SERO-4910 file (N, C-alpha, C, O; in steps of 0.05 Angstrom, whole numbers):
BEGIN
 pado doro    nc1    nc2    nc3   cac1   cac2   cac3    cc1    cc2    cc3    oc1    oc2    oc3
  Met    A   -208   -120   -513   -195    -99   -529   -172   -112   -545   -157   -127   -534
  Glu    A   -171   -104   -571   -149   -114   -587   -138    -91   -603   -151    -70   -607
  Thr    A   -114    -94   -613   -101    -73   -629   -100    -81   -658    -90   -102   -665
  Ile    A   -112    -64   -675   -112    -69   -704   -100    -45   -717   -110    -22   -715
  Asn    A    -78    -49   -732    -64    -27   -746    -57     -4   -726    -59     19   -733
  Gly    A    -48    -12   -702    -40      8   -683    -63     22   -668    -58     40   -653
  Glu    A    -88     13   -673   -111     26   -661   -125      7   -642   -129    -16   -649
  Trp    A   -132     17   -618   -147      0   -599   -176     -3   -608   -189     17   -614
  Ile    A   -185    -28   -609   -213    -34   -616   -226    -46   -591   -218    -68   -582
  Met    A   -246    -33   -581   -260    -42   -557   -281    -63   -564   -295    -60   -584
  Lys    A   -284    -83   -547   -304   -104   -551   -328    -98   -534   -335   -113   -516
  Gly    A   -341    -75   -539   -363    -66   -523   -389    -81   -529   -391    -95   -549
  Cys    A   -409    -77   -512   -435    -89   -516   -454    -69   -531   -446    -45   -534
  Ala    A   -477    -78   -539   -497    -60   -551   -510    -43   -530   -511    -50   -506
  Glu    A   -519    -20   -538   -531     -1   -519   -556    -12   -506   -562     -5   -483
  Asn    A   -570    -30   -520   -594    -42   -508   -589    -69   -495   -608    -83   -487
  Asp    A   -564    -76   -491   -557   -102   -478   -567   -101   -449   -561    -82   -434
  Pro    A   -583   -120   -440   -593   -120   -412   -572   -122   -391   -577   -114   -368
  Gln    A   -548   -131   -398   -526   -134   -379   -507   -109   -380   -487   -109   -366
  Arg    A   -514    -90   -395   -498    -66   -398   -495    -51   -371   -515    -47   -357
  Leu    A   -471    -43   -365   -466    -26   -341   -469      3   -349   -455     13   -367
  Lys    A   -487     17   -336   -493     45   -344   -480     65   -325   -475     88   -333
  Thr    A   -475     57   -300   -464     75   -280   -443     61   -264   -440     37   -264
  Val    A   -428     77   -249   -408     66   -231   -420     49   -209   -408     30   -200
  Asp    A   -445     55   -202   -459     39   -182   -466     12   -193   -466     -8   -178
  Asp    A   -472     11   -219   -477    -15   -232   -452    -32   -231   -453    -56   -225
  Leu    A   -429    -20   -236   -403    -34   -235   -397    -43   -207   -389    -66   -203
  Leu    A   -401    -26   -187   -396    -34   -159   -413    -58   -152   -404    -76   -138
  Ser    A   -438    -58   -160   -457    -80   -154   -447   -106   -167   -449   -127   -154
  Leu    A   -437   -104   -192   -428   -128   -205   -402   -139   -192   -400   -164   -188
  Val    A   -384   -122   -185   -359   -131   -172   -366   -143   -145   -354   -163   -137
  Ser    A   -385   -131   -131   -393   -142   -105   -406   -169   -108   -402   -187    -91
  Ser    A   -421   -173   -129   -434   -199   -134   -415   -221   -141   -416   -243   -129
  Ile    A   -397   -216   -161   -379   -236   -170   -355   -239   -150   -346   -262   -145
  Gly    A   -346   -217   -140   -323   -217   -122   -298   -205   -135   -280   -195   -121
  Phe    A   -296   -206   -161   -273   -195   -176   -280   -193   -205   -297   -208   -215
  Leu    A   -267   -174   -219   -275   -169   -247   -252   -154   -261   -244   -133   -252
  Pro    A   -242   -165   -283   -222   -151   -300   -234   -126   -313   -258   -125   -318
  Leu    A   -217   -106   -318   -226    -82   -331   -230    -87   -361   -250    -79   -372
  Phe    A   -210   -100   -373   -212   -105   -402   -217   -134   -408   -214   -151   -391
  Glu    A   -225   -139   -433   -232   -166   -442   -212   -186   -433   -188   -182   -435
  Ser    A   -222   -208   -422   -205   -226   -406   -199   -253   -419   -183   -268   -409
  Gly    A   -213   -260   -441   -211   -286   -452   -234   -304   -444   -239   -325   -456
  Ile    A   -249   -296   -423   -273   -310   -414   -296   -292   -421   -299   -270   -411
  Thr    A   -313   -301   -439   -334   -284   -450   -352   -271   -429   -363   -285   -411
  Gly    A   -354   -245   -430   -371   -230   -412   -358   -222   -385   -369   -208   -370
  Phe    A   -333   -232   -381   -320   -228   -355   -302   -204   -356   -277   -207   -353
  Ser    A   -313   -181   -360   -298   -156   -360   -316   -132   -360   -339   -134   -369
  Val    A   -306   -109   -352   -321    -84   -354   -324    -77   -383   -345    -68   -392
  Glu    A   -303    -82   -399   -304    -75   -427   -327    -87   -442   -341    -73   -457
  Glu    A   -333   -112   -437   -354   -127   -451   -382   -120   -441   -402   -128   -454
  Arg    A   -383   -106   -419   -410    -99   -408   -415    -68   -410   -433    -58   -397
  Thr    A   -399    -55   -426   -403    -26   -431   -401    -21   -461   -389    -37   -475
  Thr    A   -412      1   -470   -410      8   -499   -383     19   -505   -371     33   -488
  Ala    A   -373     13   -528   -346     23   -536   -345     53   -536   -325     65   -530
  Ala    A   -367     66   -544   -368     95   -546   -367    109   -519   -362    133   -518
  Ser    A   -372     94   -497   -372    107   -471   -344    111   -459   -341    126   -439
  Trp    A   -324     99   -471   -297    100   -460   -282    125   -468   -285    135   -490
  Trp    A   -266    135   -449   -247    158   -453   -261    183   -463   -251    199   -479
  Thr    A   -285    188   -452   -300    212   -457   -294    233   -436   -298    257   -441
  Gly    A   -285    225   -413   -280    243   -391   -304    248   -374   -303    263   -354
  Asn    A   -327    236   -381   -352    240   -366   -354    219   -345   -358    195   -350
  Ala    A   -350    227   -320   -349    208   -298   -375    193   -293   -376    172   -281
  Asp    A   -397    204   -304   -423    190   -301   -425    165   -318   -438    146   -311
  Thr    A   -411    165   -341   -415    144   -360   -389    130   -370   -390    110   -384
  Asp    A   -366    142   -364   -341    132   -375   -328    112   -356   -320    119   -333
  Pro    A   -325     86   -364   -313     66   -347   -284     72   -339   -275     64   -318
  Trp    A   -270     87   -356   -242     95   -350   -242    113   -325   -223    113   -310
  Glu    A   -263    130   -323   -265    147   -299   -275    131   -275   -268    137   -252
  Trp    A   -291    111   -280   -301     94   -258   -279     81   -242   -281     77   -218
  Arg    A   -257     74   -256   -235     60   -242   -223     79   -222   -214     70   -201
  Ile    A   -223    105   -228   -212    125   -209   -230    127   -184   -221    127   -162
  Ile    A   -256    127   -189   -276    128   -167   -274    104   -149   -273    106   -125
  Leu    A   -274     80   -162   -274     55   -146   -248     49   -133   -247     34   -113
  Ser    A   -226     59   -143   -200     53   -131   -199     63   -102   -186     51    -85
  Ala    A   -214     84    -96   -214     96    -69   -238     86    -53   -241     94    -30
  His    A   -255     69    -65   -279     59    -51   -270     41    -28   -252     25    -31
  Pro    A   -283     43     -4   -274     27     19   -277     -3     16   -265    -18     31
  Glu    A   -293    -12     -4   -297    -41     -7   -283    -53    -32   -287    -76    -38
  Ile    A   -267    -36    -45   -256    -45    -71   -226    -42    -71   -215    -21    -63
  Ala    A   -212    -62    -82   -183    -59    -88   -181    -59   -119   -193    -75   -133
  Tyr    A   -165    -40   -129   -161    -37   -158   -131    -41   -163   -114    -30   -148
  Gly    A   -124    -55   -183    -96    -59   -190    -93    -79   -213   -113    -88   -224
  Lys    A    -68    -85   -219    -62   -104   -241    -62   -132   -229    -41   -143   -222
  Phe    A    -86   -143   -227    -90   -169   -215    -95   -192   -234    -95   -215   -226
  Phe    A   -100   -186   -259   -110   -206   -278    -91   -208   -302    -93   -193   -321
  Asp    A    -74   -228   -301    -54   -233   -323    -39   -207   -329    -35   -200   -352
  Lys    A    -31   -193   -307    -16   -168   -308    -32   -144   -320    -21   -124   -329
  Arg    A    -58   -147   -319    -76   -126   -329    -95   -118   -306    -98   -132   -287
  Ala    A   -107    -94   -309   -121    -82   -287   -149    -94   -283   -161   -106   -301
  Gly    A   -158    -90   -259   -185    -99   -252   -191    -95   -222   -175    -82   -208
  Phe    A   -214   -104   -213   -224    -99   -187   -227   -125   -171   -235   -146   -182
  Ile    A   -221   -123   -145   -227   -145   -126   -243   -133   -103   -234   -113    -91
  His    A   -265   -146    -96   -281   -136    -73   -267   -144    -47   -253   -164    -45
  Lys    A   -271   -128    -27   -259   -132     -1   -264   -160     10   -246   -172     21
  Asp    A   -289   -170      7   -296   -196     18   -280   -219      6   -275   -239     19
  Phe    A   -271   -215    -19   -256   -236    -33   -226   -232    -33   -211   -250    -40
  Phe    A   -217   -208    -24   -189   -202    -26   -171   -221     -9   -150   -229    -19
  Pro    A   -179   -228     15   -162   -246     31   -157   -273     17   -136   -285     20
  Val    A   -177   -282      1   -174   -307    -14   -152   -304    -35   -135   -321    -38
  Phe    A   -153   -281    -49   -132   -275    -69   -105   -273    -55    -85   -283    -65
  Ala    A   -104   -258    -33    -79   -253    -19    -66   -280    -10    -42   -283    -13
  Asn    A    -82   -297      0    -71   -323     10    -61   -340    -13    -39   -352    -11
  Tyr    A    -76   -340    -35    -66   -356    -58    -43   -343    -72    -22   -356    -77
  Arg    A    -45   -317    -78    -24   -304    -94      2   -301    -78     24   -301    -91
  Arg    A      1   -299    -52     25   -296    -36     37   -323    -28     59   -325    -17
  Asn    A     21   -344    -33     30   -371    -24     34   -372      6     51   -386     16
  Gly    A     18   -356     20     20   -355     49     42   -338     61     47   -338     85
  Tyr    A     57   -323     43     79   -307     52     72   -278     56     59   -266     39
  Asp    A     80   -266     78     83   -237     79    108   -230     62    125   -247     58
  Phe    A    110   -205     53    131   -199     35    159   -202     48    177   -214     35
  Glu    A    162   -193     72    188   -195     85    197   -224     88    220   -231     84
  Ala    A    178   -242     94    185   -270     97    193   -282     69    211   -299     68
  Met    A    179   -273     48    186   -283     22    214   -273     14    229   -288      2
  Phe    A    220   -249     21    247   -238     15    268   -254     31    289   -261     20
  Asp    A    262   -258     56    281   -273     73    287   -301     62    309   -312     66
  Asp    A    267   -313     49    271   -339     37    282   -338      9    282   -358     -5
  Glu    A    291   -314      1    303   -309    -25    284   -315    -48    293   -325    -69
  Leu    A    259   -309    -44    239   -313    -65    228   -287    -76    211   -287    -93
  Ala    A    240   -265    -67    233   -238    -78    259   -224    -85    279   -227    -72
  Ser    A    258   -208   -106    282   -194   -115    289   -170    -97    271   -159    -83
  Tyr    A    313   -161    -98    321   -137    -83    307   -112    -94    303    -93    -79
  Arg    A    301   -112   -120    287    -90   -131    258    -88   -120    249    -66   -114
  Ala    A    245   -111   -117    218   -111   -105    220   -102    -77    202    -87    -67
  Lys    A    241   -109    -62    244   -101    -35    248    -71    -33    238    -58    -15
  Lys    A    263    -59    -51    267    -30    -51    240    -16    -54    236      6    -42
  Val    A    222    -26    -70    196    -14    -73    180    -18    -48    168      1    -38
  Met    A    179    -42    -37    163    -47    -13    174    -32     11    159    -25     29
  Asp    A    201    -28     13    212    -13     35    202     15     37    201     27     58
  Ala    A    193     26     14    182     53     14    156     55     30    148     77     38
  Phe    A    143     32     34    117     32     49    120     24     78    100     21     92
  Lys    A    145     20     87    149     13    115    139     36    133    142     59    126
  Leu    A    128     28    155    117     48    174    136     53    197    149     35    207
  Asn    A    137     78    205    150     84    231    129     83    253    106     78    248
  Asp    A    138     89    277    119     87    300     95    106    299     75    100    311
  Glu    A     98    128    284     77    147    282     59    143    258     38    157    256
  Ser    A     66    126    240     52    123    215     27    105    218     28     84    231
  Val    A      6    114    206    -18     97    204    -17     81    178    -25     58    178
  Gly    A     -7     93    158     -4     79    132      6     98    111      4    123    115
  Lys    A     18     87     91     29    104     70     16     99     43      9     77     36
  Glu    A     12    121     29      3    120      1     21    138    -15     25    161     -7
  Ile    A     32    128    -37     52    143    -51     45    144    -81     40    123    -93
  Met    A     46    168    -93     41    170   -122     63    154   -136     86    155   -129
  Ser    A     55    140   -157     74    122   -170     99    136   -182    120    125   -182
  Asn    A     95    161   -191    118    176   -201    138    182   -179    162    183   -183
  Glu    A    128    188   -155    145    193   -132    158    167   -122    181    167   -114
  Leu    A    142    146   -122    153    120   -113    176    111   -131    195     99   -121
  Lys    A    175    117   -156    196    110   -175    223    122   -166    243    109   -167
  Asp    A    222    148   -157    246    161   -148    255    151   -121    278    146   -116
  Ile    A    236    147   -103    242    138    -75    256    111    -76    275    107    -60
  Ala    A    247     94    -93    257     66    -94    282     64   -111    294     42   -114
  Gly    A    291     86   -123    316     85   -138    314     78   -167    333     70   -180
  Phe    A    290     81   -179    285     74   -207    284     99   -225    282     97   -249
  Gly    A    284    123   -212    281    148   -227    306    155   -243    325    139   -245
  Lys    A    306    179   -254    328    188   -272    355    190   -257    376    188   -269
  Asn    A    353    194   -230    378    195   -215    384    169   -201    404    166   -186
  Gly    A    368    148   -206    372    122   -194    386    103   -212    393    110   -235
  Thr    A    391     79   -202    406     59   -218    389     35   -225    398     18   -241
  Glu    A    365     33   -214    349      9   -218    332     11   -243    326     33   -252
  Lys    A    326    -12   -255    310    -14   -280    285    -30   -275    282    -44   -255
  Asn    A    267    -28   -295    243    -45   -296    223    -38   -274    212    -56   -261
  Phe    A    219    -12   -268    201     -4   -247    173    -14   -253    159    -24   -235
  Ser    A    164    -10   -278    137    -18   -285    133    -48   -281    112    -56   -271
  Gly    A    152    -64   -289    150    -93   -286    149   -101   -256    133   -119   -249
  Ile    A    166    -89   -240    166    -95   -211    139    -87   -198    128   -102   -182
  Leu    A    129    -64   -206    104    -54   -195     81    -73   -202     64    -80   -186
  Thr    A     81    -83   -227     60   -101   -236     63   -128   -221     43   -139   -213
  Glu    A     87   -137   -218     92   -162   -203     81   -161   -175     68   -180   -165
  Leu    A     86   -139   -161     77   -136   -133     46   -133   -131     34   -141   -111
  Gln    A     34   -122   -152      5   -122   -153     -6   -150   -158    -26   -158   -145
  Met    A      6   -164   -177     -3   -191   -182     -1   -209   -157    -17   -227   -153
  Gln    A     19   -203   -140     23   -218   -116      6   -207    -93      6   -218    -70
  Thr    A     -9   -186    -98    -28   -172    -79    -13   -158    -57    -26   -151    -36
  Tyr    A     12   -152    -59     26   -136    -39     21   -107    -43     23    -91    -23
  Leu    A     14    -98    -67      8    -70    -72    -19    -68    -88    -26    -86   -102
  Ile    A    -32    -46    -84    -57    -39    -98    -55    -10   -107    -39      6    -96
  Met    A    -71     -2   -127    -74     26   -134    -97     36   -116   -120     32   -121
  Ser    A    -89     50    -94   -109     58    -74   -123     84    -81   -143     91    -67
  Asp    A   -115     98   -102   -127    123   -109   -114    133   -135    -95    120   -145
  Phe    A   -123    155   -145   -110    169   -167   -108    198   -160   -125    209   -147
  Ser    A    -86    211   -169    -82    239   -163    -67    253   -186    -56    240   -203
  Gln    A    -68    279   -185    -53    295   -206    -29    309   -193    -29    314   -169
  Lys    A    -10    315   -210     13    331   -201      4    359   -194    -17    368   -203
  Lys    A     20    373   -178     14    400   -171     37    419   -179     60    411   -176
  Asn    A     31    443   -188     52    462   -195     59    478   -169     49    472   -148
  Lys    A     77    497   -172     87    512   -149     65    528   -135     67    535   -112
  Lys    A     43    533   -150     20    547   -138      0    528   -124    -20    537   -113
  Gly    A      6    503   -125    -11    483   -113    -35    475   -130    -54    463   -121
  Glu    A    -33    483   -156    -55    476   -175    -49    449   -188    -26    443   -196
  Thr    A    -70    433   -191    -66    407   -204    -65    410   -234    -77    428   -246
  Tyr    A    -51    391   -246    -49    391   -275    -42    363   -285    -33    346   -270
  Gly    A    -47    358   -311    -39    333   -324    -57    310   -318    -79    312   -306
  Trp    A    -48    286   -328    -63    261   -325    -65    253   -295    -48    261   -279
  His    A    -85    238   -289    -87    226   -263    -67    203   -261    -65    186   -278
  Ile    A    -52    203   -239    -30    184   -235    -38    165   -212    -50    174   -192
  Ala    A    -32    139   -215    -39    120   -194    -25    126   -168     -1    131   -168
  Val    A    -39    124   -147    -28    126   -120    -26     97   -109    -47     83   -107
  Met    A     -2     89   -102      2     61    -93      0     59    -63      8     78    -48
  Gly    A    -10     37    -54    -11     31    -25    -12      1    -21    -12    -14    -40
  Thr    A    -13     -7      3    -16    -36     10    -44    -41     18    -58    -24     29
  Pro    A    -54    -65     13    -81    -72     23    -82    -72     53   -103    -68     65
  Glu    A    -59    -77     66    -58    -76     96    -64    -48    106    -76    -45    126
  Thr    A    -54    -28     91    -60      0     98    -90      6     94   -101     20    110
  Lys    A   -101     -5     73   -129      1     68   -148    -14     87   -168     -2     96
  Trp    A   -142    -40     93   -161    -56    108   -150    -68    134   -164    -80    149
  Gly    A   -124    -63    139   -112    -75    163    -99   -102    158   -108   -117    140
  Tyr    A    -79   -108    173    -64   -133    169    -81   -157    175    -81   -176    160
  Asp    A    -95   -157    197   -111   -180    205   -131   -188    184   -135   -211    179
  Phe    A   -145   -168    173   -165   -174    153   -152   -184    127   -160   -205    116
  Thr    A   -131   -171    118   -118   -178     93   -108   -206     93   -108   -221     73
  Thr    A    -98   -215    116    -86   -241    119   -105   -262    132    -96   -283    141
  Ser    A   -131   -256    132   -150   -272    147   -154   -300    134   -167   -317    147
  Ala    A   -145   -304    110   -147   -331     97   -121   -347     99   -119   -368     88
  Tyr    A   -101   -336    113    -75   -349    116    -77   -377    130    -59   -393    128
  His    A    -99   -381    144   -102   -406    158   -107   -430    139   -104   -453    147
  Glu    A   -115   -424    114   -120   -446     96    -97   -449     76    -82   -430     72
  Lys    A    -96   -471     63    -75   -476     43    -80   -459     19   -103   -455     11
  Pro    A    -59   -448      6    -63   -432    -18    -79   -447    -40    -94   -434    -54
  Gly    A    -76   -473    -41    -91   -489    -61   -121   -488    -55   -137   -488    -74
  Glu    A   -129   -486    -30   -157   -483    -23   -168   -456    -33   -190   -455    -43
  Ser    A   -152   -436    -29   -160   -409    -39   -163   -409    -69   -181   -397    -80
  Trp    A   -144   -422    -83   -146   -424   -112   -172   -437   -121   -185   -428   -140
  Glu    A   -180   -459   -107   -204   -473   -114   -229   -455   -110   -248   -456   -125
  Lys    A   -228   -438    -90   -250   -419    -86   -252   -399   -109   -274   -392   -118
  Ile    A   -229   -390   -118   -228   -371   -141   -240   -384   -166   -256   -373   -180
  Val    A   -230   -408   -171   -240   -423   -195   -270   -428   -193   -284   -424   -213
  Ser    A   -279   -436   -170   -308   -442   -166   -325   -418   -171   -347   -419   -182
  Gln    A   -314   -394   -162   -329   -370   -165   -332   -362   -194   -353   -353   -203
  Val    A   -311   -365   -210   -312   -360   -238   -332   -379   -252   -349   -370   -268
  Lys    A   -330   -404   -246   -348   -424   -258   -377   -420   -250   -395   -426   -266
  Cys    A   -382   -409   -227   -409   -404   -218   -422   -383   -235   -446   -385   -242
  Phe    A   -407   -363   -244   -418   -341   -259   -414   -344   -290   -429   -334   -306
  Phe    A   -393   -359   -297   -386   -362   -325   -381   -392   -330   -358   -401   -331
  Arg    A   -403   -406   -334   -402   -436   -336   -386   -446   -360   -377   -469   -360
  Asp    A   -383   -430   -381   -369   -438   -405   -339   -435   -402   -324   -443   -420
  Ala    A   -330   -422   -381   -301   -418   -378   -287   -444   -373   -296   -460   -356
  Asp    A   -265   -449   -387   -251   -475   -382   -226   -470   -365   -219   -447   -360
  Glu    A   -215   -492   -356   -192   -490   -337   -169   -475   -349   -155   -460   -334
  Lys    A   -164   -478   -375   -141   -464   -387   -145   -434   -387   -126   -419   -381
  Gln    A   -169   -425   -393   -175   -396   -392   -172   -385   -364   -160   -364   -360
  Ile    A   -183   -399   -345   -182   -390   -317   -154   -388   -307   -146   -369   -294
  Lys    A   -138   -409   -313   -110   -410   -305    -94   -387   -316    -79   -374   -302
  Lys    A    -98   -381   -342    -83   -360   -355    -90   -333   -343    -72   -316   -339
  Leu    A   -115   -329   -336   -124   -303   -326   -117   -299   -297   -110   -277   -288
  Leu    A   -119   -320   -281   -120   -316   -252    -97   -330   -237    -91   -323   -214
  Ala    A    -84   -350   -249    -63   -364   -235    -37   -347   -235    -35   -328   -249
  Ile    A    -19   -355   -218      7   -341   -216     29   -361   -212     25   -382   -199
  Lys    A     52   -356   -224     75   -373   -220     90   -363   -195     99   -340   -195
  Tyr    A     92   -380   -175    105   -372   -150    135   -368   -155    147   -383   -170
  Pro    A    147   -348   -142    176   -346   -143    190   -371   -133    182   -383   -113
  Gly    A    210   -379   -147    225   -403   -139    215   -429   -150    227   -450   -146
  Thr    A    192   -428   -166    181   -452   -177    186   -453   -207    178   -472   -220
***
């Protein structure tokens, strides 16, 4: 997707393209096969939902054919994590590959340990503190507009750059968009745009599973990610892969 004269131009495929994704099940199958997939054009030819769907199918509101609606469906799927994982842009990671991403992107750190080592900002901690569990909690999921207020970034708060902090935490795999929901009026009726519901992958899949690749070096996990891209997209070069998937660790 590119912007020309203030207008978004989609880089969609032809309707008769054999690789075209026609349904959300097609998308689920592709993400399951590759392991991860950006939503929008990624710089690596063919490696996005955008390039495997027709431009006319987007933003129609038809959940059967609209990839923008598919992201809502798959965000809550038990085998899929959705979030801003690809150069600060949205996409999908399959459950089977998520621990590899978590180990590489976190550099082997749980968030609290990273903060204790002064490698995470106090603003990021204020966001992550909102997801702390008490003894009765199974897990927390919080609408992003509510999270903004809880963490002190709202109109009555003092913190700034909520969007940037939220993106950073997703890039580091500490947060995912676990669902989408709408606001409710006083009568309990929903209205307005669908808003991202934030959660942790540990809440979705459990701590042991999410951190199950912690036994290997982050560099080994990175090599697995690179190898997976090259397996499916042989023309992708190291510079493209690094730009899309690498992360600069805090403190480096």
